[in-house]
C-alpha positions in Angstrom: 62.8 -43.1 1.7 59.2 -42.0 0.8 59.0 -38.4 -0.4 56.4 -36.6 1.6 55.8 -33.0 0.6 54.5 -30.6 3.2 51.5 -29.7 0.9 50.5 -33.4 0.8 51.0 -34.0 4.5 48.9 -30.9 5.2 46.1 -32.4 3.3 45.6 -34.9 6.1 43.4 -32.3 7.7 41.2 -32.1 4.6 40.9 -35.8 3.9 43.1 -38.5 5.4 42.3 -40.9 2.6 43.4 -38.5 -0.2 46.6 -37.6 1.8 47.6 -41.3 2.1 46.9 -41.9 -1.6 49.0 -39.0 -2.6 51.8 -40.2 -0.4 51.6 -43.4 -2.4 52.0 -41.5 -5.6 48.4 -41.2 -6.7 47.6 -37.6 -7.7 44.5 -35.8 -9.0 43.7 -36.2 -12.7 43.1 -32.4 -13.0 44.7 -29.3 -11.6 42.1 -27.6 -9.4 41.1 -23.9 -9.9 42.4 -23.2 -6.4 45.9 -24.4 -7.3 45.8 -22.4 -10.6 44.8 -19.3 -8.6 47.6 -20.0 -6.2 50.2 -20.3 -9.0 49.2 -17.0 -10.4 49.4 -15.3 -7.0 52.9 -16.7 -6.3 54.1 -15.6 -9.7 53.0 -12.0 -9.0 54.4 -12.0 -5.4 57.7 -13.5 -6.5 58.4 -10.2 -8.3 58.7 -8.4 -5.0 62.2 -7.2 -4.1 63.8 -8.1 -0.8 66.1 -5.9 1.3 69.8 -6.6 0.8 70.0 -8.5 4.1 66.9 -10.6 3.3 68.3 -11.4 -0.2 71.6 -12.5 1.2 69.8 -14.9 3.6 67.6 -16.2 0.8 70.7 -16.9 -1.3 72.3 -18.8 1.6 69.2 -20.8 2.3 69.0 -21.8 -1.3 72.2 -23.8 -0.9 70.5 -26.0 1.6 67.7 -27.0 -0.7 67.6 -30.2 -2.8 65.7 -31.4 -5.8 62.6 -33.7 -5.5 62.8 -37.0 -7.2 59.0 -37.2 -7.7 58.7 -33.5 -8.7 61.8 -32.7 -10.6 60.3 -29.8 -12.4 59.0 -28.0 -9.2 62.3 -26.4 -8.1 64.2 -27.3 -4.9 63.0 -27.9 -1.4 64.2 -28.0 2.2 64.1 -31.5 3.5 64.2 -33.3 6.8 63.7 -37.0 7.6 61.0 -38.5 9.8 61.0 -42.3 10.1 61.0 -43.4 6.4 59.4 -40.2 5.2 61.6 -37.6 3.6 59.6 -34.5 4.3 60.1 -31.7 1.7 58.8 -28.1 1.5 59.6 -24.5 0.7 58.4 -21.3 2.2 56.7 -18.6 0.1 58.4 -15.8 2.0 59.8 -14.6 5.3 60.2 -11.5 7.5 63.4 -10.7 9.4 62.2 -9.5 12.8 64.1 -8.5 15.9 63.2 -11.8 17.4 64.3 -13.9 14.4 63.0 -15.5 11.2 59.2 -15.4 10.6 57.7 -17.6 7.9 55.1 -16.0 5.6 52.8 -18.2 3.5 50.5 -16.8 0.8 47.1 -18.4 0.1 44.2 -17.6 -2.2 40.7 -17.6 -0.9 37.3 -17.5 -2.7 35.2 -16.6 0.3 36.5 -14.6 3.3 34.0 -16.4 5.5 36.2 -19.4 5.2 38.7 -17.7 7.5 36.4 -18.8 10.3 36.3 -22.4 9.2 38.6 -25.1 10.6 38.3 -27.3 7.5 39.9 -24.4 5.5 42.5 -23.2 8.0 43.7 -26.5 9.5 45.6 -27.8 6.5 47.2 -24.4 6.0 48.3 -24.0 9.6 49.8 -27.5 9.6 51.6 -26.8 6.4 53.2 -23.7 7.8 54.1 -25.5 11.0 55.8 -28.2 8.8 57.8 -25.4 7.1 59.0 -24.2 10.5 60.0 -27.7 11.4 61.8 -28.2 8.1 63.8 -24.9 8.5 64.6 -25.2 12.2 67.9 -27.2 11.8 69.1 -25.0 9.0 68.4 -21.8 10.8 70.1 -23.2 13.8 73.2 -23.9 11.7 73.1 -20.3 10.5 72.7 -19.0 14.1 69.3 -17.5 13.1 66.5 -17.8 15.7 63.1 -19.0 14.5 60.2 -17.0 15.8 57.5 -18.8 17.6 54.7 -17.2 15.6 54.3 -17.1 11.8 51.7 -15.8 9.4 49.4 -16.8 6.6 48.3 -14.0 4.3 45.0 -14.7 2.4 44.3 -13.0 -1.0 41.4 -13.1 -3.3 41.8 -14.0 -7.0 42.8 -10.3 -7.8 45.6 -10.3 -5.3 43.7 -8.2 -2.7 44.5 -9.2 0.9 41.4 -10.6 2.7 42.9 -11.4 6.1 45.8 -12.9 8.1 46.1 -16.0 10.2 48.7 -16.2 13.0 50.4 -19.6 13.3 52.2 -20.8 16.4 55.0 -23.3 15.9 55.1 -26.1 18.5 57.4 -29.0 17.4 55.6 -31.4 19.6 52.4 -30.8 17.6 54.2 -31.4 14.4 55.7 -34.7 15.6 52.2 -35.8 16.9 50.7 -35.2 13.5 53.5 -36.9 11.6 53.3 -39.9 13.9 49.5 -40.1 13.1 50.0 -39.8 9.4 52.8 -42.2 9.2 50.8 -44.7 11.2 47.9 -44.4 8.7 50.4 -44.8 5.8 51.5 -48.1 7.3 48.1 -49.3 8.4 45.1 -48.2 6.3 42.7 -49.1 9.1 44.0 -45.9 10.9 43.1 -43.5 8.1 40.7 -40.8 9.2 38.1 -40.2 6.5 36.3 -37.0 5.8 32.8 -36.7 7.2 31.9 -33.6 5.3 29.6 -34.4 2.3 30.6 -31.6 -0.1 34.3 -32.8 0.2 33.3 -36.2 -1.1 30.9 -34.8 -3.7 33.7 -32.7 -5.2 36.5 -35.3 -4.8 38.7 -36.1 -7.7 37.5 -39.4 -9.4 40.9 -41.0 -8.9 40.1 -41.1 -5.2 36.3 -41.3 -5.2 36.4 -44.5 -7.3 38.4 -46.4 -4.7 37.2 -44.8 -1.4 35.3 -47.1 0.9 33.9 -44.3 3.1 32.2 -41.7 0.8 29.8 -39.4 2.4 27.1 -38.2 0.0 25.2 -35.0 -0.1 21.5 -35.3 0.8 19.4 -33.5 -1.8 16.0 -32.4 -0.7 
């Protein structure tokens, strides 16, 4: 089985070529500033206390998680197979509502204007949809309904909330995306490359050096 982390699969909506290279085990040479900001934010938010009911559920859910073979130092993950992909992921948090279990994802953002940009939101939305798909069988075993809508909370570098994005979970959309990505994994001719110049301009050298479809910025 091929380990396919939700964060990597979500990157399909940023750049298909980078996504496929990461699925094949080729990762960036440097940790981006965005990832560093995200790690600091998660460290801060992890100190929040849960209600006794939520903590009991979190402890129960932990028993369903497994370690990653490719990321042994990154904790444990929920997992679910798709073809020869072993999809892995873990949620940042959750709310217990009257209608069930709502997934909460925390993201950092440098510019609140990006909340209007599909290139920024699409990977995050797909990632949270994947989390819902991953958790669905486990929550069913626990007789815990999964809400249809979930939420991404966006913070700046200082931990101040900048906005929220509502995410609707539709398993048919998740399967459609997984079929597309898996098809591109098996057949590179089906990779969808980025057409946005600044993405290519700021691409990690490990991908830029082998990409056959780079889009360059036009300096005037």
